[in-house]
ROPAVEX-986920 format. One record per residue (C-alpha): x, z, y. Coordinates in steps of 0.1 Angstrom, whole numbers. Last residue first. Example, Ala and Ser with C-alpha at 12.3 -4.5 7.8 and 13.67 -1.06 7.14 Angstrom:
2
px = 137&pz = 71&py = -11 $
px = 123&pz = 78&py = -45 $
***
This chain:
359
px = 2149&pz = 441&py = 438 $
px = 2165&pz = 479&py = 441 $
px = 2193&pz = 472&py = 433 $
px = 2201&pz = 442&py = 450 $
px = 2190&pz = 465&py = 482 $
px = 2213&pz = 488&py = 470 $
px = 2238&pz = 462&py = 473 $
px = 2227&pz = 456&py = 511 $
px = 2237&pz = 489&py = 519 $
px = 2268&pz = 495&py = 502 $
px = 2274&pz = 502&py = 465 $
px = 2307&pz = 519&py = 457 $
px = 2297&pz = 555&py = 466 $
px = 2280&pz = 549&py = 435 $
px = 2317&pz = 554&py = 416 $
px = 2318&pz = 591&py = 416 $
px = 2282&pz = 592&py = 399 $
px = 2293&pz = 571&py = 376 $
px = 2326&pz = 589&py = 370 $
px = 2302&pz = 624&py = 370 $
px = 2279&pz = 614&py = 343 $
px = 2243&pz = 613&py = 348 $
px = 2223&pz = 636&py = 332 $
px = 2198&pz = 645&py = 359 $
px = 2216&pz = 672&py = 365 $
px = 2244&pz = 650&py = 378 $
px = 2219&pz = 628&py = 400 $
px = 2209&pz = 660&py = 419 $
px = 2246&pz = 675&py = 425 $
px = 2257&pz = 636&py = 442 $
px = 2222&pz = 637&py = 460 $
px = 2235&pz = 674&py = 472 $
px = 2267&pz = 661&py = 480 $
px = 2261&pz = 629&py = 500 $
px = 2268&pz = 600&py = 491 $
px = 2247&pz = 579&py = 462 $
px = 2211&pz = 595&py = 476 $
px = 2221&pz = 595&py = 511 $
px = 2227&pz = 552&py = 500 $
px = 2195&pz = 555&py = 484 $
px = 2175&pz = 569&py = 517 $
px = 2190&pz = 540&py = 533 $
px = 2187&pz = 515&py = 510 $
px = 2143&pz = 525&py = 509 $
px = 2140&pz = 524&py = 547 $
px = 2149&pz = 491&py = 548 $
px = 2121&pz = 476&py = 530 $
px = 2127&pz = 456&py = 503 $
px = 2112&pz = 421&py = 500 $
px = 2121&pz = 404&py = 467 $
px = 2121&pz = 367&py = 461 $
px = 2117&pz = 344&py = 431 $
px = 2131&pz = 316&py = 413 $
px = 2156&pz = 304&py = 440 $
px = 2176&pz = 269&py = 424 $
px = 2156&pz = 250&py = 442 $
px = 2165&pz = 270&py = 476 $
px = 2198&pz = 256&py = 474 $
px = 2205&pz = 278&py = 504 $
px = 2237&pz = 256&py = 521 $
px = 2212&pz = 246&py = 549 $
px = 2209&pz = 284&py = 558 $
px = 2168&pz = 293&py = 560 $
px = 2162&pz = 315&py = 590 $
px = 2155&pz = 349&py = 605 $
px = 2193&pz = 364&py = 597 $
px = 2182&pz = 387&py = 568 $
px = 2213&pz = 399&py = 554 $
px = 2249&pz = 416&py = 560 $
px = 2233&pz = 446&py = 575 $
px = 2201&pz = 463&py = 557 $
px = 2186&pz = 478&py = 587 $
px = 2159&pz = 460&py = 599 $
px = 2148&pz = 433&py = 625 $
px = 2122&pz = 407&py = 631 $
px = 2113&pz = 372&py = 608 $
px = 2085&pz = 357&py = 586 $
px = 2076&pz = 328&py = 570 $
px = 2063&pz = 347&py = 541 $
px = 2087&pz = 357&py = 514 $
px = 2116&pz = 333&py = 524 $
px = 2116&pz = 347&py = 563 $
px = 2102&pz = 382&py = 551 $
px = 2129&pz = 401&py = 583 $
px = 2109&pz = 437&py = 580 $
px = 2107&pz = 435&py = 542 $
px = 2142&pz = 430&py = 540 $
px = 2155&pz = 399&py = 513 $
px = 2165&pz = 394&py = 477 $
px = 2169&pz = 363&py = 464 $
px = 2161&pz = 361&py = 424 $
px = 2177&pz = 338&py = 401 $
px = 2162&pz = 332&py = 367 $
px = 2183&pz = 322&py = 340 $
px = 2165&pz = 299&py = 315 $
px = 2191&pz = 273&py = 322 $
px = 2219&pz = 291&py = 306 $
px = 2259&pz = 282&py = 314 $
px = 2246&pz = 259&py = 339 $
px = 2219&pz = 284&py = 351 $
px = 2248&pz = 307&py = 360 $
px = 2266&pz = 281&py = 384 $
px = 2237&pz = 276&py = 400 $
px = 2231&pz = 319&py = 405 $
px = 2265&pz = 316&py = 420 $
px = 2252&pz = 301&py = 452 $
px = 2236&pz = 335&py = 462 $
px = 2268&pz = 348&py = 472 $
px = 2269&pz = 320&py = 498 $
px = 2231&pz = 319&py = 511 $
px = 2241&pz = 332&py = 542 $
px = 2225&pz = 366&py = 542 $
px = 2201&pz = 361&py = 506 $
px = 2210&pz = 388&py = 485 $
px = 2215&pz = 380&py = 456 $
px = 2201&pz = 388&py = 418 $
px = 2208&pz = 369&py = 385 $
px = 2187&pz = 370&py = 358 $
px = 2183&pz = 373&py = 321 $
px = 2221&pz = 367&py = 307 $
px = 2215&pz = 375&py = 269 $
px = 2216&pz = 398&py = 243 $
px = 2208&pz = 397&py = 209 $
px = 2244&pz = 416&py = 196 $
px = 2260&pz = 431&py = 229 $
px = 2276&pz = 420&py = 256 $
px = 2303&pz = 438&py = 277 $
px = 2333&pz = 406&py = 278 $
px = 2308&pz = 377&py = 280 $
px = 2286&pz = 390&py = 304 $
px = 2321&pz = 396&py = 326 $
px = 2334&pz = 362&py = 319 $
px = 2296&pz = 347&py = 329 $
px = 2300&pz = 370&py = 361 $
px = 2336&pz = 362&py = 371 $
px = 2325&pz = 319&py = 364 $
px = 2301&pz = 328&py = 391 $
px = 2323&pz = 345&py = 416 $
px = 2350&pz = 327&py = 411 $
px = 2334&pz = 285&py = 417 $
px = 2301&pz = 294&py = 428 $
px = 2314&pz = 317&py = 449 $
px = 2338&pz = 295&py = 461 $
px = 2316&pz = 262&py = 469 $
px = 2288&pz = 288&py = 481 $
px = 2310&pz = 293&py = 513 $
px = 2332&pz = 263&py = 511 $
px = 2301&pz = 244&py = 517 $
px = 2301&pz = 256&py = 553 $
px = 2262&pz = 255&py = 567 $
px = 2252&pz = 288&py = 573 $
px = 2290&pz = 302&py = 574 $
px = 2294&pz = 289&py = 602 $
px = 2333&pz = 280&py = 605 $
px = 2328&pz = 271&py = 647 $
px = 2365&pz = 256&py = 661 $
px = 2376&pz = 262&py = 689 $
px = 2402&pz = 242&py = 709 $
px = 2372&pz = 217&py = 716 $
px = 2374&pz = 237&py = 754 $
px = 2346&pz = 255&py = 771 $
px = 2314&pz = 239&py = 756 $
px = 2326&pz = 248&py = 721 $
px = 2329&pz = 283&py = 733 $
px = 2292&pz = 280&py = 748 $
px = 2279&pz = 263&py = 716 $
px = 2293&pz = 293&py = 701 $
px = 2275&pz = 318&py = 717 $
px = 2244&pz = 304&py = 713 $
px = 2251&pz = 307&py = 677 $
px = 2255&pz = 348&py = 681 $
px = 2222&pz = 349&py = 699 $
px = 2208&pz = 327&py = 673 $
px = 2220&pz = 351&py = 643 $
px = 2197&pz = 379&py = 663 $
px = 2187&pz = 397&py = 626 $
px = 2215&pz = 417&py = 624 $
px = 2211&pz = 434&py = 661 $
px = 2207&pz = 422&py = 694 $
px = 2227&pz = 404&py = 723 $
px = 2266&pz = 389&py = 715 $
px = 2294&pz = 410&py = 713 $
px = 2329&pz = 390&py = 716 $
px = 2359&pz = 394&py = 704 $
px = 2394&pz = 370&py = 711 $
px = 2426&pz = 375&py = 694 $
px = 2422&pz = 395&py = 662 $
px = 2431&pz = 427&py = 644 $
px = 2426&pz = 458&py = 662 $
px = 2400&pz = 446&py = 682 $
px = 2380&pz = 434&py = 651 $
px = 2386&pz = 472&py = 634 $
px = 2375&pz = 486&py = 662 $
px = 2344&pz = 466&py = 665 $
px = 2335&pz = 471&py = 629 $
px = 2339&pz = 512&py = 634 $
px = 2316&pz = 507&py = 667 $
px = 2282&pz = 494&py = 643 $
px = 2264&pz = 462&py = 650 $
px = 2244&pz = 466&py = 678 $
px = 2262&pz = 445&py = 699 $
px = 2262&pz = 413&py = 677 $
px = 2289&pz = 395&py = 664 $
px = 2313&pz = 365&py = 671 $
px = 2353&pz = 368&py = 663 $
px = 2382&pz = 347&py = 675 $
px = 2409&pz = 339&py = 654 $
px = 2442&pz = 319&py = 660 $
px = 2458&pz = 313&py = 631 $
px = 2488&pz = 330&py = 611 $
px = 2477&pz = 321&py = 575 $
px = 2472&pz = 362&py = 569 $
px = 2462&pz = 371&py = 604 $
px = 2434&pz = 338&py = 599 $
px = 2427&pz = 354&py = 567 $
px = 2418&pz = 390&py = 582 $
px = 2399&pz = 376&py = 610 $
px = 2376&pz = 357&py = 585 $
px = 2369&pz = 383&py = 565 $
px = 2366&pz = 408&py = 591 $
px = 2335&pz = 377&py = 605 $
px = 2323&pz = 374&py = 570 $
px = 2319&pz = 413&py = 569 $
px = 2296&pz = 419&py = 601 $
px = 2270&pz = 403&py = 614 $
px = 2288&pz = 366&py = 617 $
px = 2307&pz = 342&py = 639 $
px = 2343&pz = 335&py = 629 $
px = 2358&pz = 312&py = 655 $
px = 2389&pz = 299&py = 645 $
px = 2412&pz = 287&py = 673 $
px = 2426&pz = 254&py = 673 $
px = 2460&pz = 243&py = 686 $
px = 2490&pz = 251&py = 665 $
px = 2472&pz = 257&py = 632 $
px = 2457&pz = 222&py = 636 $
px = 2430&pz = 219&py = 614 $
px = 2411&pz = 191&py = 597 $
px = 2444&pz = 180&py = 577 $
px = 2424&pz = 181&py = 540 $
px = 2452&pz = 210&py = 530 $
px = 2440&pz = 233&py = 566 $
px = 2405&pz = 226&py = 566 $
px = 2400&pz = 231&py = 526 $
px = 2418&pz = 267&py = 533 $
px = 2394&pz = 275&py = 559 $
px = 2355&pz = 278&py = 542 $
px = 2366&pz = 289&py = 510 $
px = 2391&pz = 315&py = 522 $
px = 2361&pz = 327&py = 546 $
px = 2339&pz = 328&py = 517 $
px = 2366&pz = 350&py = 492 $
px = 2372&pz = 375&py = 521 $
px = 2335&pz = 381&py = 526 $
px = 2340&pz = 401&py = 491 $
px = 2340&pz = 432&py = 507 $
px = 2371&pz = 462&py = 512 $
px = 2391&pz = 445&py = 536 $
px = 2412&pz = 432&py = 513 $
px = 2390&pz = 428&py = 482 $
px = 2389&pz = 459&py = 460 $
px = 2353&pz = 469&py = 470 $
px = 2337&pz = 442&py = 461 $
px = 2327&pz = 455&py = 428 $
px = 2302&pz = 439&py = 407 $
px = 2269&pz = 448&py = 398 $
px = 2250&pz = 452&py = 364 $
px = 2216&pz = 460&py = 355 $
px = 2207&pz = 469&py = 316 $
px = 2175&pz = 461&py = 310 $
px = 2155&pz = 487&py = 297 $
px = 2141&pz = 501&py = 331 $
px = 2139&pz = 535&py = 352 $
px = 2170&pz = 521&py = 372 $
px = 2185&pz = 556&py = 377 $
px = 2184&pz = 571&py = 348 $
px = 2191&pz = 536&py = 326 $
px = 2226&pz = 544&py = 346 $
px = 2241&pz = 513&py = 368 $
px = 2270&pz = 494&py = 351 $
px = 2297&pz = 486&py = 379 $
px = 2319&pz = 464&py = 379 $
px = 2357&pz = 454&py = 389 $
px = 2370&pz = 429&py = 365 $
px = 2402&pz = 439&py = 346 $
px = 2434&pz = 444&py = 360 $
px = 2456&pz = 424&py = 385 $
px = 2484&pz = 448&py = 398 $
px = 2482&pz = 474&py = 425 $
px = 2486&pz = 500&py = 404 $
px = 2458&pz = 523&py = 412 $
px = 2431&pz = 496&py = 429 $
px = 2435&pz = 471&py = 403 $
px = 2424&pz = 441&py = 414 $
px = 2400&pz = 417&py = 396 $
px = 2375&pz = 402&py = 415 $
px = 2396&pz = 383&py = 438 $
px = 2411&pz = 375&py = 464 $
px = 2437&pz = 394&py = 461 $
px = 2465&pz = 361&py = 463 $
px = 2456&pz = 356&py = 494 $
px = 2473&pz = 387&py = 496 $
px = 2507&pz = 373&py = 497 $
px = 2505&pz = 366&py = 531 $
px = 2508&pz = 402&py = 543 $
px = 2484&pz = 418&py = 566 $
px = 2482&pz = 447&py = 548 $
px = 2452&pz = 459&py = 537 $
px = 2458&pz = 456&py = 498 $
px = 2495&pz = 475&py = 505 $
px = 2520&pz = 456&py = 489 $
px = 2543&pz = 470&py = 467 $
px = 2527&pz = 464&py = 431 $
px = 2517&pz = 428&py = 450 $
px = 2551&pz = 415&py = 445 $
px = 2552&pz = 418&py = 410 $
px = 2521&pz = 396&py = 408 $
px = 2536&pz = 371&py = 428 $
px = 2569&pz = 368&py = 404 $
px = 2541&pz = 368&py = 377 $
px = 2527&pz = 331&py = 389 $
px = 2493&pz = 337&py = 394 $
px = 2474&pz = 325&py = 361 $
px = 2464&pz = 362&py = 357 $
px = 2441&pz = 357&py = 387 $
px = 2419&pz = 330&py = 365 $
px = 2389&pz = 323&py = 394 $
px = 2413&pz = 331&py = 421 $
px = 2442&pz = 311&py = 406 $
px = 2416&pz = 279&py = 398 $
px = 2407&pz = 283&py = 443 $
px = 2442&pz = 277&py = 444 $
px = 2466&pz = 299&py = 461 $
px = 2482&pz = 292&py = 495 $
px = 2516&pz = 301&py = 499 $
px = 2527&pz = 311&py = 537 $
px = 2564&pz = 319&py = 540 $
px = 2557&pz = 321&py = 579 $
px = 2584&pz = 288&py = 586 $
px = 2572&pz = 273&py = 555 $
px = 2535&pz = 276&py = 560 $
px = 2538&pz = 262&py = 597 $
px = 2558&pz = 232&py = 585 $
px = 2528&pz = 227&py = 563 $
px = 2502&pz = 234&py = 584 $
px = 2521&pz = 208&py = 613 $
px = 2525&pz = 183&py = 587 $
px = 2488&pz = 182&py = 581 $
px = 2476&pz = 186&py = 620 $
px = 2498&pz = 154&py = 623 $
px = 2485&pz = 135&py = 590 $
px = 2447&pz = 143&py = 604 $
px = 2415&pz = 129&py = 579 $
px = 2436&pz = 133&py = 551 $
px = 2405&pz = 125&py = 523 $
px = 2422&pz = 140&py = 486 $
px = 2414&pz = 119&py = 461 $
px = 2398&pz = 134&py = 428 $
px = 2408&pz = 114&py = 398 $
***
């Protein structure tokens, strides 16, 4: 039997009182892993709540099975890339994170970090400020969950990130800080974290590179979802051969640890930017593949389970992004015999997803 280690009964009491007052229900990891087990009355209410609303029940949408049309819990969202594009015999299939709240699965990793602090009495919602240092989607996910849980949030990200990200954050968070540099300037982000910590113990830093809630969420939910999807779509004599994930904070790649338990022969490949080849050749540098490549190996990265590293020139994902999204590119793909429905869905792939595809 697992026994929770409650660090501060007072914090826990205040969290419970806050949740009762604001009618906040925390979904369990098991419910997010098996979303059809979410109580029916909650599933019914979700149909009338927009995916992007800061409504507490959207916490139950932190899973891979949101139906974007009906608003209900549906099938696993995935996309198979046609062989006409990949040029290889192996089936290449990607989970689609577009239909999470915020439009990115990082909202899951941030829930995996914040929720355990709340239920074990390590976070006082009346005093602490949740700090989300990131280059983008982790920051957005943390702010979104903070809003749903009625928690003061702080966003820290490099000044060269997109204006759209800053505008989105400034509309939703309590404090926003822009630090020097670009995608790979992570040290500067944490310099600001240390500055805030020295200023006041109100600031509680949720460092995605060392928070084990990040890989645990992906191990439990993403890993299981891939296993379930594979069993649904496999044909006779097909096997789960490999799992490819950008390194980033080492959260998503942890699904490979789960999949290796299911199939010990599976290979795990880490995808990096060639311009910031940390695992590939102990290098570093600036690049344009947003969401990955941060000049260091995260504390939570189980490198013993990483079999291969692929270094992708950041120019290539940018060109493929144009191919998948611009009218001329879509026309070319259609002329190559790719069905219109698939062509329309290729826009689901962001820059790092395309990096994974190339890897």
